[in-house]
C-alpha positions in Angstrom: 21.3 -91.0 32.5 17.7 -89.7 33.1 15.7 -92.9 32.5 16.3 -95.1 35.6 14.4 -98.4 35.9 13.6 -99.8 39.3 12.8 -103.4 40.1 12.0 -105.1 43.5 13.2 -108.7 43.7 14.1 -111.7 45.8 15.7 -113.9 43.1 15.2 -117.0 45.2 16.7 -118.3 43.0 17.4 -116.2 39.9 15.6 -118.0 37.0 14.6 -117.6 33.4 11.4 -115.7 34.3 13.5 -113.0 35.9 15.7 -112.7 32.8 12.5 -112.2 30.8 11.2 -109.6 33.2 14.4 -107.6 33.1 14.6 -107.8 29.3 11.0 -106.7 28.8 11.2 -103.9 31.4 14.5 -102.5 29.9 13.0 -102.7 26.4 9.7 -101.0 27.2 11.3 -98.2 29.3 14.4 -97.8 27.2 16.2 -97.5 30.6 19.7 -96.1 30.9 20.3 -98.0 34.1 18.5 -100.8 36.0 18.5 -100.7 39.8 17.3 -103.7 41.7 16.3 -103.6 45.4 16.7 -107.1 46.6 15.9 -108.9 49.9 18.9 -109.9 51.9 19.2 -113.3 53.6 15.5 -113.7 54.5 12.6 -113.2 52.1 9.2 -111.7 52.3 7.3 -114.9 53.1 9.5 -115.6 56.1 11.9 -118.1 54.5 15.7 -118.1 54.4 16.9 -117.4 50.9 18.3 -120.5 49.3 21.6 -118.7 48.3 23.0 -115.8 50.2 22.6 -112.2 49.2 26.1 -112.0 47.6 25.6 -115.1 45.4 22.2 -113.8 44.3 23.6 -110.3 43.6 26.2 -111.8 41.3 23.5 -113.8 39.4 21.4 -110.7 39.1 24.3 -108.7 37.6 25.1 -111.6 35.2 21.4 -111.6 34.3 21.0 -107.9 33.4 20.9 -105.7 36.5 23.3 -102.8 36.7 23.1 -102.0 40.4 21.8 -104.2 43.3 20.9 -102.7 46.7 19.8 -104.6 49.8 16.2 -104.1 51.0 16.7 -103.6 54.8 15.5 -106.4 57.0 13.0 -104.1 58.7 11.0 -104.2 55.4 12.2 -107.5 53.8 10.4 -109.8 56.2 7.0 -108.1 56.4 3.5 -108.3 54.9 3.2 -107.1 51.3 2.2 -103.5 52.1 5.2 -102.9 54.4 7.6 -104.8 52.1 6.5 -102.6 49.2 6.6 -99.4 51.3 10.3 -99.9 52.0 11.3 -101.1 48.5 9.5 -98.2 46.8 10.9 -95.6 49.2 14.4 -97.0 48.5 14.0 -97.0 44.7 12.6 -93.4 44.8 15.6 -92.3 47.0 17.9 -93.8 44.4 16.4 -91.7 41.7 14.4 -94.3 39.8 11.9 -92.9 37.3 10.0 -96.1 36.5 9.0 -99.2 38.5 8.4 -102.5 36.7 6.9 -105.6 38.4 5.6 -109.0 37.3 1.8 -109.6 37.6 -0.5 -112.4 36.8 -3.0 -109.8 35.5 -1.1 -106.7 34.4 -4.2 -105.2 32.8 -5.8 -104.8 36.3 -6.8 -101.2 37.1 -4.4 -100.9 40.0 -5.2 -97.2 40.5 -8.9 -98.0 41.0 -8.0 -100.8 43.4 -5.8 -98.4 45.4 -8.5 -95.7 45.5 -11.0 -98.3 47.0 -8.7 -100.0 49.5 -10.3 -100.5 52.9 -9.1 -99.2 56.2 -8.2 -101.3 59.2 -11.1 -99.8 61.1 -13.6 -101.4 58.8 -15.9 -103.9 60.6 -15.3 -106.3 57.7 -11.9 -107.0 59.2 -13.1 -108.0 62.6 -14.1 -111.5 61.5 -12.0 -114.3 62.9 -12.8 -117.1 60.5 -10.5 -116.0 57.6 -7.0 -114.7 57.0 -6.5 -110.9 56.6 -5.5 -111.3 52.9 -8.7 -113.1 52.1 -10.8 -110.5 53.9 -8.9 -107.7 52.2 -9.5 -109.2 48.7 -13.2 -109.8 49.5 -13.6 -106.2 50.4 -11.9 -104.9 47.2 -13.8 -107.3 45.0 -17.1 -106.1 46.5 -16.1 -102.5 45.8 -14.5 -102.8 42.4 -15.5 -106.2 40.9 -11.8 -107.0 40.5 -10.1 -110.1 42.0 -6.8 -109.6 43.7 -6.0 -113.1 44.9 -2.9 -113.8 42.8 0.3 -113.4 44.7 2.1 -111.0 42.3 -1.0 -109.0 41.6 -1.2 -108.4 45.4 2.4 -107.3 45.5 1.8 -105.1 42.4 -1.2 -103.5 44.2 1.1 -102.8 47.2 3.8 -101.2 44.9 1.2 -99.0 43.3 -0.2 -98.0 46.7 3.2 -97.1 48.0 4.1 -95.3 44.8 1.0 -93.1 45.2 2.3 -91.9 48.5 5.5 -90.5 47.0 6.0 -86.8 46.5 7.2 -87.7 42.9 5.7 -91.0 41.9 7.5 -93.3 39.5 5.9 -94.5 36.2 4.4 -98.0 36.8 5.0 -100.8 34.4 3.2 -104.2 35.1 4.6 -107.0 33.1 2.8 -110.3 32.3 4.2 -113.2 34.3 5.2 -116.1 32.1 5.0 -119.8 33.1 3.4 -121.2 36.2 1.7 -119.1 38.9 3.7 -118.0 41.9 2.8 -121.0 44.1 2.4 -123.6 41.4 5.0 -126.3 41.8 4.1 -128.3 38.6 6.5 -128.0 35.7 5.8 -129.3 32.2 8.4 -131.3 30.3 8.9 -128.5 27.7 8.7 -125.6 30.1 11.6 -123.0 30.3 9.9 -120.7 32.8 8.4 -121.6 36.1 7.8 -120.1 39.6 10.5 -119.9 42.2 8.4 -122.3 44.3 8.5 -124.9 41.4 12.3 -124.6 41.2 12.7 -124.9 45.0 10.5 -128.1 44.9 12.7 -129.5 42.1 15.7 -128.8 44.2 14.1 -130.6 47.2 13.4 -133.6 44.9 17.0 -133.4 43.5 15.5 -133.1 40.0 18.3 -131.4 38.2 16.9 -132.1 34.7 14.0 -129.8 35.5 16.2 -127.2 37.1 18.4 -127.1 34.0 15.4 -126.1 32.0 14.3 -123.3 34.2 17.4 -121.3 35.3 20.5 -119.9 33.5 23.7 -121.9 33.7 25.2 -119.5 36.3 22.4 -120.3 38.6 22.7 -124.0 38.1 26.4 -123.8 39.0 25.7 -121.7 42.1 22.9 -124.1 43.3 25.3 -127.1 42.8 28.4 -125.6 44.4 27.2 -123.1 47.0 25.7 -123.7 50.4 21.9 -123.7 50.2 19.8 -123.2 53.4 16.2 -123.8 54.2 14.1 -123.7 57.4 15.2 -127.3 58.1 18.7 -125.9 58.9 17.4 -123.3 61.3 14.8 -125.5 62.9 16.9 -126.6 65.9 17.6 -123.0 66.8 14.0 -121.9 66.4 12.8 -124.8 68.4 15.3 -123.9 71.2 14.1 -120.3 71.3 10.4 -121.3 71.4 10.9 -123.9 74.1 13.3 -121.9 76.3 11.4 -118.5 76.1 8.6 -117.9 78.5 5.0 -117.3 77.2 5.2 -113.8 78.6 8.4 -113.0 76.6 7.0 -114.7 73.5 4.0 -112.5 73.8 6.3 -109.4 73.4 7.7 -110.6 70.0 6.9 -108.3 67.1 3.6 -109.2 65.4 2.7 -111.8 68.0 -1.1 -111.7 68.5 -4.3 -113.6 69.3 -2.5 -115.9 71.6 -0.7 -117.7 68.8 2.4 -117.9 71.1 0.7 -120.8 73.0 0.2 -122.8 69.7 3.8 -122.1 68.6 5.2 -123.3 71.9 3.0 -126.4 72.0 3.8 -127.2 68.3 7.6 -126.8 69.0 7.3 -129.3 71.9 5.7 -132.1 69.8 7.0 -131.5 66.2 10.1 -133.4 65.0 10.7 -131.0 62.1 9.8 -127.5 60.8 7.2 -128.8 58.3 5.3 -130.7 61.0 5.6 -127.7 63.3 4.0 -125.4 60.7 1.1 -127.8 60.2 0.5 -128.1 63.9 0.6 -124.3 64.5 -1.6 -123.3 61.5 -5.0 -121.7 62.2 -7.6 -120.2 59.9 -6.5 -116.7 60.8 -2.8 -117.2 60.2 -1.4 -117.9 56.7 1.8 -120.0 56.5 3.7 -116.9 55.4 2.6 -115.0 58.5 3.6 -117.9 60.7 7.0 -118.1 59.0 7.6 -114.4 59.5 6.7 -114.8 63.2 9.3 -117.6 63.4 12.0 -115.3 62.0 11.1 -112.7 64.6 11.3 -115.3 67.3 14.6 -116.6 66.0 16.0 -113.1 66.1 14.2 -112.1 69.3 12.7 -109.0 67.7 10.3 -107.5 70.2 7.2 -105.2 69.9 9.3 -102.0 69.8 8.2 -100.5 66.4 10.6 -101.1 63.6 11.6 -97.9 61.7 9.1 -97.0 59.0 11.4 -95.0 56.8 14.5 -96.0 54.8 17.6 -94.9 56.6 20.4 -96.2 54.3 21.1 -98.1 51.1 23.5 -101.0 51.4 25.2 -101.5 48.0 25.6 -105.2 47.2 27.0 -105.0 43.7 27.2 -103.2 40.4 28.6 -103.3 36.8 30.3 -100.4 35.1 27.0 -98.7 34.3 25.8 -99.2 37.8 29.0 -97.8 39.3 28.7 -94.7 37.1 25.1 -94.2 38.2 26.0 -94.8 41.8 28.5 -92.0 41.8 25.8 -89.7 40.5 23.2 -90.9 43.0 25.6 -90.2 45.9 25.5 -86.5 45.0 21.7 -86.4 44.5 20.4 -88.1 47.7 20.8 -87.5 51.4 20.5 -91.2 52.0 23.7 -92.8 53.2 25.0 -95.2 50.5 27.0 -97.9 52.2 29.6 -99.9 50.3 30.8 -101.7 53.4 29.6 -101.9 57.0 31.8 -100.9 59.9 31.2 -101.5 63.6 29.4 -98.2 63.9 26.8 -99.4 61.4 26.7 -102.9 62.8 26.0 -101.5 66.3 23.6 -98.9 64.9 21.1 -98.7 62.0 22.3 -101.9 60.3 22.0 -104.1 63.4 19.1 -106.3 62.3 20.6 -106.9 58.8 23.9 -107.9 60.4 22.1 -110.2 62.9 20.1 -111.8 60.1 23.3 -112.4 58.1 25.3 -113.6 61.1 22.8 -116.5 61.7 23.4 -117.6 58.1 27.2 -117.2 58.5 27.1 -119.5 61.5 25.5 -122.2 59.3 27.3 -121.7 56.0 30.7 -120.5 57.2 30.6 -117.6 54.6 31.0 -114.1 55.9 27.9 -111.9 55.2 28.6 -108.4 56.2 31.6 -107.3 58.2 33.9 -105.3 55.9 32.7 -107.1 52.8 32.9 -105.1 49.6 30.2 -105.0 46.8 30.3 -107.5 44.0 31.7 -106.0 40.8 30.9 -107.5 37.4 
């Protein structure tokens, strides 16, 4: 096993587009093993995953992954560059030789974009009438003539940038996204591939005819039978934290800036639900994703003490026979602790935030998330 394919995923939920990506990546790389680094119970845009990490791991293994490892919370709920940094570090530590990702424009010259990326010190980023992602893209477009506005192109850029910083970079494989764009919620009557956002909208509308078109049967079954969670379920707890925490303490929450804590507190006071809360709190400088990530940090009371910037462990969520064989080899080749189950020492130590994130879900769903659970075996 010398050709190891790495993929970064959230699988929220696992759908036909993910099957296509896995098939294309495995075919083009002729991979011996496919390793997926997957977000846990919270995803990059600051939303609770619809299904928990164990359910999504099982679906990923059914869909073509060989080994699924959890992306630690310290990276999973972060802006694209930090999300990518953690995921790429983890794939590299696990011995991956290639990295595949979906992109709206896979022919983009990602290397040129990375070479021309701006620094935070640039005066261009001191404007206060646009979001950081918009200003970032405007700068790159002025330097290179390339547009980096599409969501998966942005993530692809972040993966390539993180890969450049590795001592031994992986081979990069952008794959053309099929179906609707990342945020497009419209689905044609004949479509078989659509975005996760479109599928989540269909679930919200209880449109199972559309869902049946877009996801494998195992996902349909899980979505029908398992507990699904959204921000609406967490809203009472978030609202309590915002209303009961002082402005001074809110100011100390990780990533809190520009006085946004005042808007969050006022919006929590007057909003009957999470959707209205977001609308009330929104400003030109804060994207909805950034606001949602802040809400996760408030919910978990994560303060400004810097989160670790390096990967400290790999939590194994599941594997098939090939994945298990490779895992046994990887254990001997890396100094990174590979955790098959978490004990109290881990829960009270490096794994504390992941455990805390899972415990909140457990309180709502009743399903254990971490303590002494073993990996899924398919």
